[in-house]
C-alpha positions in Angstrom: 80.9 155.3 101.2 79.0 152.5 99.7 76.3 155.0 99.0 78.8 156.8 96.8 79.8 153.8 94.9 76.4 152.4 94.4 75.1 155.8 93.2 77.9 156.0 90.6 77.2 152.5 89.2 74.9 152.4 86.0 71.5 150.8 86.2 71.0 147.0 86.0 69.6 147.2 82.6 72.5 148.9 81.4 74.9 146.3 83.1 73.0 143.4 81.6 73.1 144.9 78.3 76.9 145.5 78.4 77.4 141.8 79.5 75.1 140.6 76.6 77.3 143.0 74.1 80.4 141.0 75.3 78.9 137.4 75.1 76.6 137.5 72.2 79.3 138.3 69.8 81.8 135.9 71.5 79.2 133.2 71.2 78.6 133.8 67.6 82.3 133.8 67.0 82.9 130.3 68.7 79.7 129.0 66.9 81.2 130.0 63.6 84.5 128.3 64.4 82.7 125.0 65.3 80.6 125.2 62.0 83.7 125.8 59.9 85.5 122.9 61.4 82.7 120.5 60.6 81.5 122.1 57.5 84.4 123.2 55.4 85.3 121.1 52.5 88.5 119.0 52.6 90.7 121.3 50.6 90.0 124.2 52.7 90.9 122.0 55.8 94.4 121.2 54.5 95.6 124.8 54.2 98.6 125.9 56.3 98.2 129.1 58.3 101.0 131.4 58.1 
């Protein structure tokens, strides 16, 4: 049974790239939030989100 499951999994390279495709954009998003938090001018920081 394990041979069937292991045989159906994609290669390690594909799995690693899938993980990177999740974490690289997420990391960039988090980095942009931090940069905007510290780098936006004061009049942009006082806006009320709706």
